[in-house]
C-alpha positions, 0 to 999 in steps of 0.5 A, a space after each residue: 827622842 830621835 828628833 831631839 837628837 837631830 835638833 841637838 846636832 843641827 844646833 851645833 853644825 857650822 855654816 858655809 856660804 856654798 850650802 843652799 840647804 843643810 840639816 833638816 830636809 830630806 837631802 842637802 843641797 850644795 853648790 859645786 864651783 865651775 871647773 871643780 870635781 866633787 870627790 866623795 868618800 865614805 867610811 863606817 866605824 863599828 865598836 870593837 872593830 875600829 875602836 875599842 870598847 870604852 873609847 871616849 865619845 869625843 875620840 870616836 867623833 874625831 876619828 869618824 871624820 878623820 878617816 874620811 878626810 884622810 881619803 879625801 887627802 889621798 885624792 888631793 881634795 879640799 874637804 868641804 861638806 860631810 854627812 853623818 849616820 849614827 846608830 846608837 843603842 839608846 838616845 844618849 844626849 851626853 854621849 852625843 854631845 861628847 861625840 860632837 865635841 871631837 867631830 866638830 873640832 876636827 871639822 872646824 880645823 878643815 872648814 868642813 860643814 855637816 849638812 845632813 845624815 841619819 840617826 837610828 837605834 842599833 849597835 854603836 856604829 858611825 858612818 860618815 860621808 865626806 865630800 871635797 873639791 879638786 881641780 881635774 889637773 890636780 887630782 891624785 889617784 892610785 893608778 899613775 905610779 911609774 917604774 923608777 918613781 920613789 915611794 914615800 910615806 908621811 909621818 910615822 907608821 905602826 903606832 895605831 896597830 901597837 896601841 890596839 895590841 896594848 888595848 887587847 892585852 898583848 903580853 909582848 907589850 905588857 911592860 910599856 911605859 904608861 906615857 909612851 902607851 898614851 902617845 900610841 893610843 892618841 895616834 889610834 884615837 885621833 889620827 891627823 888627816 894629811 890634807 895640807 901636804 897632800 894638796 901641796 903634792 898635787 902635780 908632784 906626786 904621781 900616785 897616792 893612797 892613805 894607809 888604813 889597812 896596812 902599808 904593804 896592802 895599801 901600796 899593793 893597791 897602788 901597784 895593782 892600779 898602776 900595773 907596776 911592782 914596788 920594793 920597800 926597805 923595812 929598816 927605812 920605815 919611820 917609827 915614832 919615839 914611843 914605838 921605838 922605845 916599846 919595840 926593837 926594829 925587827 919586832 916593829 916590822 909587823 905593826 909598821 908594815 902591816 898594821 894600818 890605822 895610822 892614816 898616813 899617806 903613801 905616795 910615789 913621785 919621780 926621782 927628780 922631784 925629790 927636793 920638791 917633796 922635801 920642801 913641801 913637807 918642811 913647809 907643811 910641818 910634816 915629816 916624809 920618808 923615802 921608803 922604797 921604789 916602784 919597779 917592774 912587776 906586779 907585787 910589793 916586796 918587803 926587803 930587810 937590810 941585807 936585801 932578803 925578802 920578808 914575808 908577813 903572815 898577812 900584808 894588812 887588814 881584811 874585814 872578812 878574813 877568817 
């Protein structure tokens, strides 16, 4: 059955001219253009941790690739290839077909070709490695933010974390309108990697990271790598209409600042590039919001409307926290 599943995947995989050898051998062989650097990202998704039990296979497939493309976006890389490692409780062709529906739909949108991987029996778990290309002068990294830069985010924050709370039966959200709840769940199940806007920001943004573990935690990684601090204005954090309808501003703080899983980009840019950032966002059809500034120091401070510091119980997700 294992080789039948592999054949099923191979039959649906697309082709690229730069793939010398794809699915079916011990490893893939691809051509990297002269003058380009290879960018590699890997993420693992486990049932009950990264997606709730009962999530549709197509949504799992989409998200498994999306979280990796989001990492490539944070580096301003152009996605090219990926590998897929699947751990399945049993050989389930129908589940695999549904998974591939979502996975390959997103891959096609970004010109990504599946070139290899592995299948094994075990608890449901998906590991994807995505590979992309970037010119050295266009790389975005975490370690180049400077004091005086502004802090920005793409899209909106908090939807995925709110959806997880709803899925877990959080009593504070029990009265959520079904339509709004569905919109939040869509953000959890099918995040949109911000590849185009990130590539356009190359040369303008000074540092970048994708928001996977929580805004404050992820921005903290930028600060640590850059040797700076940051101040974030809580009231400036962008909320979707669905989240705003569900929670008032003060109650949104935790899911927006610490929830994560939205896979938006948090980036810094010099003040004098503000108009360029806005033009790029408009051209890509992606909202961007200025939420704070890079300051001297070594940590992130979240401030309320009065300038008082807000301290959450936890700044973001930690897989190994108690």
